[in-house]
C-alpha positions in Angstrom: 22.5 27.6 33.3 21.5 26.3 36.7 18.7 23.8 37.2 16.3 23.6 40.1 16.4 20.3 42.1 13.1 19.1 40.5 14.5 19.6 37.0 17.6 17.6 37.9 15.5 14.7 39.1 13.5 14.9 35.8 16.6 14.9 33.7 18.1 11.9 35.6 14.9 10.0 35.3 14.8 10.5 31.5 18.4 9.6 31.2 17.8 6.3 33.1 14.8 5.5 30.9 16.5 6.5 27.6 20.2 5.8 27.7 20.7 7.5 24.4 19.7 10.8 26.1 16.7 11.7 23.9 13.0 11.2 24.3 11.7 8.3 22.2 8.2 9.4 21.1 7.1 12.9 20.5 5.7 15.0 23.4 2.4 16.6 22.7 -0.7 17.6 24.6 -3.9 15.5 24.6 -5.6 18.1 22.4 -2.7 18.0 19.9 -2.8 14.3 19.8 -6.5 14.1 19.4 -6.4 16.5 16.5 -3.6 14.5 14.8 -5.3 11.2 15.3 -8.8 12.5 14.6 -9.3 11.3 11.0 -7.9 7.9 11.8 -10.2 7.4 14.8 -13.2 8.5 12.7 -12.3 6.1 9.8 -12.4 2.7 11.6 -12.0 0.7 8.4 -9.1 0.6 6.0 -7.6 -1.5 3.2 -4.1 -3.1 3.5 -2.4 -3.9 0.2 0.6 -6.3 0.0 1.9 -6.1 -3.5 5.3 -6.7 -5.0 7.6 -9.0 -7.0 6.6 -11.9 -4.8 3.3 -12.0 -6.7 5.2 -13.4 -9.7 6.1 -16.8 -8.1 2.8 -16.6 -6.2 3.8 -19.1 -3.5 5.7 -21.5 -5.8 9.4 -22.1 -6.4 10.5 -24.5 -9.2 6.8 -25.5 -9.5 6.7 -26.6 -5.8 4.6 -24.8 -3.1 6.7 -23.0 -0.5 5.5 -23.2 3.1 4.3 -19.9 4.6 2.8 -16.7 3.5 3.4 -15.5 -0.1 5.5 -12.4 0.4 8.1 -14.4 2.5 8.8 -16.8 -0.4 12.4 -15.6 -0.9 13.2 -16.2 2.8 11.2 -19.4 3.2 12.4 -20.9 -0.1 16.0 -19.7 0.5 16.0 -18.3 -3.0 19.4 -16.8 -4.0 19.4 -13.0 -4.6 20.2 -13.2 -8.3 17.5 -15.7 -9.0 14.9 -13.8 -6.9 15.7 -10.6 -8.6 15.1 -12.2 -12.0 11.4 -12.3 -11.0 11.3 -8.5 -11.5 11.7 -9.0 -15.3 8.3 -10.8 -15.2 6.6 -8.2 -13.1 4.6 -6.2 -15.5 1.2 -5.3 -14.0 -0.4 -3.7 -17.0 -3.9 -4.3 -15.6 -3.2 -2.2 -12.6 -5.7 0.7 -12.4 -5.3 3.0 -9.4 -8.7 4.5 -9.8 -10.3 1.0 -9.8 -8.5 0.0 -6.6 -9.5 3.2 -4.8 -13.1 2.7 -6.0 -13.1 -0.8 -4.6 -12.0 0.5 -1.3 -14.4 3.4 -1.2 -17.4 1.2 -2.2 -16.4 -1.1 0.6 -16.7 1.7 3.1 -13.0 1.9 3.7 -11.6 5.3 4.5 -7.9 4.8 4.1 -5.4 2.5 2.3 -2.0 1.4 3.4 0.2 -0.2 0.7 3.6 -1.9 0.8 6.1 0.7 -0.5 8.8 -1.9 0.3 8.5 -5.3 1.9 11.2 -7.5 3.3 12.5 -8.5 -0.1 13.7 -4.9 -0.4 11.9 -4.3 -3.7 10.7 -0.6 -3.8 7.3 -0.2 -5.4 8.2 3.4 -6.1 10.8 5.5 -8.0 13.8 5.3 -5.7 17.2 6.8 -6.2 18.6 5.0 -3.1 18.3 1.5 -4.7 17.9 0.4 -8.3 15.9 -2.6 -7.1 12.6 -0.8 -7.7 9.6 -1.0 -10.0 10.8 1.9 -12.3 14.2 0.5 -13.0 14.0 -3.3 -12.6 10.8 -4.1 -14.3 9.3 -3.7 -17.8 6.3 -1.8 -16.2 8.3 1.4 -15.6 5.5 3.2 -13.8 5.2 4.4 -10.2 2.0 2.9 -8.7 2.3 4.9 -5.5 2.1 8.1 -7.5 -0.9 6.9 -9.3 -2.6 5.7 -6.1 -1.8 9.0 -4.4 -3.6 10.9 -7.2 -6.6 8.6 -7.1 -6.9 8.7 -3.3 -6.7 12.5 -3.2 -9.4 12.7 -5.9 -11.7 10.4 -4.0 -11.0 11.7 -0.4 -9.3 8.5 0.7 -6.2 8.7 3.0 -3.1 6.9 1.8 -0.4 5.4 4.0 2.8 3.5 3.2 4.1 0.3 4.8 7.9 0.3 4.9 10.1 -2.6 6.0 12.8 -0.6 7.7 14.9 -3.4 9.1 14.5 -6.6 7.1 15.8 -6.2 3.5 17.0 -9.4 1.9 18.4 -7.7 -1.2 19.8 -4.3 -0.1 21.8 -5.3 3.0 19.2 -5.2 5.8 18.5 -7.8 8.4 17.2 -11.3 7.5 14.9 -13.3 9.8 16.7 -16.6 10.5 20.0 -15.4 9.1 21.3 -15.0 5.5 21.3 -17.9 3.0 23.3 -16.4 0.2 26.8 -15.1 0.5 25.7 -12.1 -1.6 23.6 -11.0 1.4 26.6 -10.2 3.6 26.0 -6.7 4.9 26.6 -4.0 7.4 23.4 -3.0 9.0 24.4 0.6 9.7 25.5 1.0 6.1 22.1 -0.2 5.0 20.3 2.2 7.3 22.4 5.2 6.1 22.4 4.4 2.4 19.0 2.7 1.8 16.5 2.9 4.6 16.9 6.5 5.7 17.0 7.9 2.1 14.0 5.8 1.0 12.0 7.0 4.0 12.8 10.5 3.0 11.7 9.7 -0.6 8.3 8.3 0.4 7.7 11.2 2.8 8.3 13.9 0.2 7.4 12.5 -3.3 3.6 11.9 -2.7 2.3 14.9 -0.9 -0.1 15.3 0.8 0.5 11.7 1.6 1.4 9.5 3.3 -1.0 10.0 6.2 0.4 6.8 7.9 3.8 5.2 8.0 3.5 1.5 8.9 6.8 0.0 10.0 7.3 -3.8 10.3 9.6 -6.4 12.0 12.2 -4.3 13.8 15.0 -7.0 13.5 18.3 -5.5 14.8 16.8 -2.1 15.2 18.7 -0.7 18.1 18.0 2.8 19.5 20.5 4.6 17.3 19.2 3.1 14.0 15.6 3.7 14.9 16.4 7.2 16.0 17.7 8.1 12.6 14.5 7.0 10.9 12.3 8.6 13.6 14.1 11.9 13.3 13.7 11.8 9.5 10.0 11.5 10.0 9.7 14.2 12.6 11.7 16.6 10.5 9.6 16.1 7.3 6.2 15.0 8.5 5.5 15.5 12.2 1.8 15.1 11.6 2.1 11.6 10.3 0.7 8.6 12.2 3.2 5.9 13.1 2.6 2.3 14.3 4.5 0.5 17.1 6.9 -1.6 15.0 9.9 0.8 14.4 11.9 -0.7 17.3 14.5 1.0 19.5 12.0 1.7 22.2 9.6 3.8 20.1 6.0 3.1 21.0 4.5 4.9 18.1 0.8 5.9 17.9 -1.0 2.6 17.4 -0.8 -0.9 18.6 -1.0 -3.5 15.7 -2.4 -6.9 16.7 -2.0 -9.2 13.6 -4.6 -11.7 12.6 -6.4 -11.5 15.9 -8.8 -9.3 17.8 -7.7 -8.7 21.4 -10.4 -9.7 23.9 -10.2 -6.4 25.7 -8.8 -4.2 22.9 -6.0 -1.8 24.2 -7.6 0.5 26.8 -5.8 3.8 26.7 -4.1 3.2 23.3 -5.2 3.6 19.7 -5.1 0.2 18.0 -5.7 -1.5 14.7 -6.1 -5.1 13.9 -4.5 -6.0 10.5 -5.9 -9.2 9.0 -5.8 -11.2 5.8 -8.9 -12.1 3.9 -7.6 -15.6 3.3 -4.4 -17.0 4.9 -1.7 -14.9 3.3 -0.8 -11.3 2.8 0.9 -11.4 -0.6 -0.7 -13.2 -3.5 -0.4 -16.9 -3.4 -2.3 -18.7 -6.2 -3.3 -21.8 -4.2 -4.7 -19.9 -1.2 -8.5 -20.0 -1.6 -9.4 -20.1 2.1 -11.3 -16.9 2.1 -13.2 -15.7 5.1 -16.9 -15.3 4.6 -18.6 -11.9 4.3 -20.4 -12.6 7.6 -17.0 -13.1 9.4 -15.6 -9.9 7.9 -18.6 -7.8 8.9 -18.7 -9.3 12.4 -15.0 -8.8 12.8 -15.5 -5.1 12.0 -18.3 -4.7 14.5 -16.2 -6.6 17.2 -13.2 -4.4 16.6 -15.1 -1.2 16.6 -16.9 -2.2 19.8 -13.4 -2.4 21.5 -12.3 1.0 20.2 -10.1 -0.3 17.4 -9.7 0.0 13.6 -9.9 -2.9 11.0 -7.1 -2.9 8.4 -8.3 -5.6 6.0 -5.8 -6.9 3.5 -5.9 -7.7 -0.3 -3.1 -9.3 -2.2 -3.1 -8.2 -5.9 -1.7 -10.5 -8.6 1.4 -9.8 -10.7 -1.0 -8.5 -13.4 -2.2 -5.8 -11.1 -5.6 -7.2 -10.2 -7.2 -7.6 -6.8 -8.4 -11.2 -6.8 -12.1 -11.5 -7.6 -13.1 -13.3 -4.3 -11.6 -10.4 -2.4 -13.5 -7.8 -4.6 -16.7 -9.7 -4.1 -16.5 -9.8 -0.4 -15.5 -6.1 -0.2 -18.5 -5.2 -2.3 -20.8 -7.1 0.1 -19.2 -5.5 3.1 -19.8 -2.1 1.4 -23.5 -2.9 0.9 -23.8 -3.5 4.7 -21.8 -0.3 5.5 -24.1 1.8 3.3 -27.0 0.9 5.6 -25.1 0.6 8.9 -22.0 2.7 8.6 -23.2 5.3 11.2 -22.8 2.5 13.8 -19.1 2.1 12.8 -17.6 5.5 11.7 -16.6 7.8 14.5 -17.9 5.6 17.2 -16.5 4.9 20.6 -16.3 1.5 22.4 -19.0 -0.3 24.2 -20.2 0.9 27.6 -21.1 -2.6 28.7 -17.6 -4.0 28.9 -15.7 -5.9 26.2 -16.9 -9.2 27.5 -20.6 -8.3 27.1 -21.8 -9.8 23.9 -24.5 -12.2 24.8 -25.9 -10.8 28.0 -29.4 -12.1 28.8 -31.3 -10.8 31.9 -33.1 -14.1 32.2 -29.9 -16.3 32.3 -27.8 -16.3 35.5 -25.2 -18.5 37.1 -25.4 -20.1 40.6 -24.3 -16.8 42.1 -27.1 -14.9 40.3 -24.7 -13.2 37.9 -25.3 -12.9 34.1 -23.9 -15.7 32.0 -22.2 -14.8 28.7 -23.1 -17.9 26.6 -22.2 -17.0 23.0 -19.4 -14.5 22.2 -21.0 -13.6 18.9 -24.5 -12.7 20.0 -24.0 -9.0 19.9 -21.6 -6.1 20.1 -22.0 -2.4 21.0 -20.6 0.9 19.8 -21.4 4.4 21.0 -21.6 8.1 20.1 -22.3 11.1 22.2 -26.1 10.4 22.4 -26.5 7.0 20.9 -25.9 3.4 21.7 -25.6 1.0 18.7 -26.2 -2.7 19.3 -24.9 -5.0 16.5 -27.1 -8.1 16.7 -25.6 -11.3 15.2 -28.0 -13.8 16.8 -31.5 -12.5 16.4 -33.5 -12.8 19.7 -37.0 -14.1 19.8 -39.2 -11.0 20.0 -37.1 -8.9 22.4 -33.6 -7.7 23.1 -32.4 -7.6 26.7 -29.4 -5.4 27.6 -27.8 -4.4 30.9 -29.0 -1.2 32.4 -27.6 2.1 31.1 -27.3 5.6 32.6 -29.4 8.2 30.9 -32.9 8.0 29.5 -33.5 6.1 26.3 -35.8 8.4 24.3 -36.1 6.4 21.1 -35.2 3.1 19.5 -35.0 2.1 15.9 -33.4 -0.5 13.6 -31.1 0.7 10.9 -32.3 -0.4 7.5 -35.6 -1.8 8.7 -38.6 -1.6 6.3 -40.8 -0.6 9.2 -39.6 2.7 10.6 -42.0 2.9 13.5 -40.3 3.5 16.9 -39.7 0.3 18.9 -41.1 -0.2 22.4 -38.6 0.2 25.2 -38.8 -0.8 28.8 -36.1 0.7 31.0 -35.1 0.0 34.6 -31.8 0.8 36.4 -30.8 -2.9 36.0 -31.9 -3.6 32.4 -33.2 -2.4 29.1 -35.7 -4.4 27.1 -36.5 -3.6 23.5 -39.3 -5.2 21.6 -38.1 -6.4 18.2 -39.9 -7.6 15.0 -39.8 -11.3 14.2 -37.5 -10.9 11.3 -34.0 -9.4 11.4 -33.4 -6.5 8.9 -30.0 -8.1 8.1 -29.0 -11.7 8.0 -25.4 -11.0 9.2 -25.6 -8.1 11.6 -28.7 -6.0 12.4 -28.1 -2.7 14.2 -30.4 -1.4 16.9 -29.9 2.3 17.6 -30.9 3.7 21.0 -31.2 7.4 21.3 -30.1 8.4 24.8 -30.5 11.6 26.9 -27.7 11.6 29.4 -24.4 10.1 30.0 -23.4 7.9 27.0 -20.7 10.3 25.9 -19.1 10.4 29.4 -19.2 6.6 29.8 -17.7 6.0 26.4 -15.1 8.7 26.8 -13.6 6.9 29.8 -12.8 3.9 27.5 -11.2 6.0 24.7 -7.5 6.5 24.2 
């Protein structure tokens, strides 16, 4: 077959960009991508679950605390394989109740769950034929929690995704951050990919239909193009509709950026993104970690992330008994109470139209050049819908709220959850919007002002969407 000159140039360009010869990420139209990503963009708020054998030592080895996060204890403590694997005999989470976990997430206003199907210790939290180091064969529990979670999520309308450590695997022959510490860990990486990782990815993609809705890779140590391609091709063959993050390796960008423990100042313009964050200081359960974030911080984080066009994947670390720690449950319940009132300002919203830096704009405060001064990063945030602007107010102003000017006519203003439902007085000029507010805030953490707009909110917000 003969190719036209333009086609030859395209082929040569792709070959230079991708030495392996194949396109890395799937090619799809904007409409196809929007349809595939639709539920995820609507959801905004999800639950991350880090759970596994590491919850048995719970941060301690030989009664001594091990530095670092709980699920890395085997690596940080340099625990020999045989000794670490013995923890599985004590892993019997008889208090685990999938329906209770899903209810906690749903009551918190979370629309999806992502759970560790296998973390870096290589322990499969599902029934795997590719490795006997799994919850069905190596523990007295003998149940598949992913199967139970899938049933509970489907019943309650919650999406379920799986985290899978594709590269690091300290017990099955994968990579090890910092190098191996036990001669038993000597391995061949390609052998591990072929005999463990690829078969297990196939298992988690086929055993829990209609899930997973998300496949969340992590730490692409030693993942060259060829190894990553094998896993990517497995996914595309079995579940081309699935959402993938950006941590596979081998040049694959995935669908989502995944900032960890931080909220990017500008978000990721043009990309879907999701901040994953712990509620205390560790992902997996660590019994001495009681440094829990306040409910106010969690809610304001959610508002801040949504205002920049992202999702919030908030972690819980269950115990070896199968319980989500009570401080985490309590905070999720309180977040859920706020979401019941203010959820319309989070779900399905677009980013701010005022710029990510706008969070404490005051029309009465200027610098020497006469420009607005942004004095307190946590004063307010903004989310948008086609005909609405939502202002999440953290620092209640004295009698009035001053905002930059907006395109389109503001036809109404109200406070979500306010006892007084009378419309608020609005003054609008091309330069500024002033809304008269009551003396008391409806919510002590974050009160939401909703501005109904006739005009160009949708167009302005759309420019900032992926």
